[in-house]
N, C-alpha and C positions, 0 to 999 in steps of 0.2 A: 543197863544203861539208863533207864527211866527213873527208877528209885521211887521213894515213898513221897507222898503229897500231903499238904495241909489245905484247909478251907479258910475263908474269910470269917467263918463263924466259930472257929477253933477246933474244927473237926479234922481227922486225919485219915489217910488212905495208905494202905501198904504199897499199893502199886496202881497204875491207870486201870487195869483190868477191874479192880474192886470199883473204882468210880464209875465206869461205863455199865458195869452189871447193875449197879444201884439205880441209874438213870433209866436203864432198860426196864426195870421193875417198877418204876415210879408210874403214877396214873398218866395215861397218855403216851407213855414210853419216851424215848429220846426225842422224837420229833416234836411232841408237845412240851415235855418237861424240860428239855435243854434248848433246842433251836427256837421254838416259839417264845419262849421265855426271854432269850437274847433280843429277839426283834422287838418284843414288847418294850424292853428296857430302852432300846434306842428310838423307838417311836415316841418316847417321853422326853427325850433330850433336845435342847435347843438346837435349831438348824443353822449353826454358825461354826466358825473354826475353833471358838473356845468351846462351844457345846461337845463337838466330836473329839476333841482332844482332852476332854475330862477337866476342863478348867486351865489347862496348860497351852493356851493358843500361842503363847510367846515363843514356843520351841519350833513353830512351823518353819521359819526362814532357815534355821539351823538344820532341820530335818531334810528340807528341800535340797540344800547345798550339798550335803554328802551323798544324797541319792543321785543327784545330777552327776556328780563325779564319777559314781559307779557306772551310770548308763553310759557316759561319754568314754569310759575305759572299756566296757564290754562291746559296745557297738560303734566303736572309733571308725571303722571302715563303712559301715551301714550309713552312719550319720553323714560321712562325707559324700557317699554316693547320693544320698537324698539331697544334699545341699547342691549338688552339680545336677539335679534333675533326673538321675539316672534310676532311681526307684522311689516307691512310696512307703513310708513306715507307718505301722499301725500298732497301737498299744491297747490293752484293755486294763482298766483300772478296777480291780476287784475290792469290794467293801468300800466303795468310792465316797460314802457319805454325802456330804454337800459339795463334792467335787473339788476339794482342795488339792489333792495330788494331780488331778487333771489340770486345774487351773494354774497351779503354780509351777508345775514340772512338766508333764507329759505334753501338754498342747504346745509347749515351747519347741519340742523336739520332734514330735510325730505329726504327720500331715493328718492322720485321723486317729481319734481316740473314741473307744467305747466305755460306758460306765456301767458297773454292775453293783447292785445295792439291794438288800432286802427290805430296808425300811422305806415305805412310800413316802413319808413326808420329808425324809433327808433327799431322796433322789428327785422329788419334784422341786426341791430348793435348788438342787444343783442344776437341774435343766433349765429352770426359770432364770438363774443368775448367768449361766453361760451363754444363754440365747438372747438376754437382754442387750448384749453390746456394750455393757458398761464397764467390763473388765476385759479388755481385748489386747493386752500387752503381748500376747503371743502372736505369731506371723497371722496375717488376715486370711491366708489360704489354708490355714490349719483349722480343723472343725471337730466337734463332738458330733458323732454320727448316730449312734445308738445308746439309748438309756434302758438297760434291762433291770427289772425288778424281780429279783430272785436271789436265793442263798447260794453260796459257792457249792455246796453239796447238790444242788439241783440243776445248776446251768448246764446247758448243752451248747458246746463251743461250735461256732461257724468253722468249717474246715479250712485249715491252713490260712487264716486271716491275720494272725498276730506275729509281729517280731518280738514283742515283749507281752508277757502277762505279768502284771504287776500286782502283788497281794501284800498289802500293808495293813497290819493291826486287825486282821480279820481270820487268819488260820487259827487263832487261839479260841475260836467260836466252833470250831469243827472237831468231831471225834477222831481218833486215831485212824480208824478205818476209812472214814471220809477224807481224811488227809491223803491217805495212800491213793485211794481212788481218784481223787482230784489230780494228783500228779500225773497219774496214768492217762486220764482223760485230757489233759492239758496237750498232749502229744497231738491230739486231732486238731485243736485250735492253732497250734504253732506253726509258722513257715518253717521250711527246711532251715536249720541252723538258729531258729529262735530260742530264746531263753525265757525262763521263769524268775522273776525276783521276788523273794519272800523277805518282808521286813517286820520283824516282831520283836515284841518284849521278851526277855529271857530272865529267868531266876538263877540263883546260884547253884541250886541242886534240885533234883526231883521235879516238883511241879506244885503250883499254887492255883487253888480254884476259887474263883469270886462268885459267890452264890448269888450276887445282886445281878449280875448280867450274864451269867452262865458262860463264863470264860475260863479257860485253862492256859496259864502261863507255863510254859515248858522251859526247862534248862537247856543250855546250849547242846549238852550231851544228848538229852532226849530229842532235841530237833534233828541233830545229826544221825541219830538212831533211825528216825522216820525216813530221812533221805536215803540213808543205806537200804532200808527195807523196801523203799519204793523202786529202787534200781536207777534212780537219777544220778547223773554225774554233777558234783558239786565243783563249781568253776572258782567261787570266792565266798569267804565267810568273814565279814568285816564288822567290826564294832562302829556304831554311831558315836561320834565325837561330840563333846560339849554339851551334852544333856545335864539337867540337874541331877546331882548325886542321890537325891531322895527318890528317884524314879527308877524302875527296873532298867536294867542294862537292855539296849536295843541293838540287834544285830540284823545285818543284811546278807541273805543267802541267795546266791546266784546259781541256778540250776539249768541243766539242759539234759534231754534225753539222749543216752549214748547212741553213737551211730549203729546202725543196723548192719551187721555183716552180710554181704551179699553171697 
């Protein structure tokens, strides 16, 4: 289901295992040659919407619109209960960057939002902007609570805190094994009935490795294979609408842990 892959510099891999074996054998191993390289790349990018969106800042509104529609469909009952003051909704924004998803989406719907981001300068920009009070279009009672500087592969989730763990444009920086471990660890951080939303670029087949930022764009089939291997239940698999044709197709995967039989 995973298939062969190509790299941004013209290289090829017969399968993902070949890629990860090569990274493991590189100086510093996967941690230094793959993960640290990705953080170094983002440390050099402009701390703005345009910077974190690779020069495509204009897609933000369209992106947020489809994301909001998915959340409102998945959490229809929970959002109604929160609006009636019957519960507090909490979200975790993974790969938060400068806080774009938190500011434009999550803080509008969730009373509490935590941000998780490995790049110090992007996270600092997010915290400064959110706490400045200059952009408070979300309800006054809604707040960003915690700002965690860590990679997804490292983060330890607070037990049963989140209704949604939102993972957008950052799963592509994780190895397959770390993706599988992440999905399993998310169970610790989710409230009963909580969900994971993964929003990622997808390629037509196999995978595409970007050597510049140490990222791996997977095909839809590859993503679904990881979901299946993790044991997660797939609730939705939706295509992002109205993105430029010259960009990778973006898909939203809504996942939950299957109910444990008593």
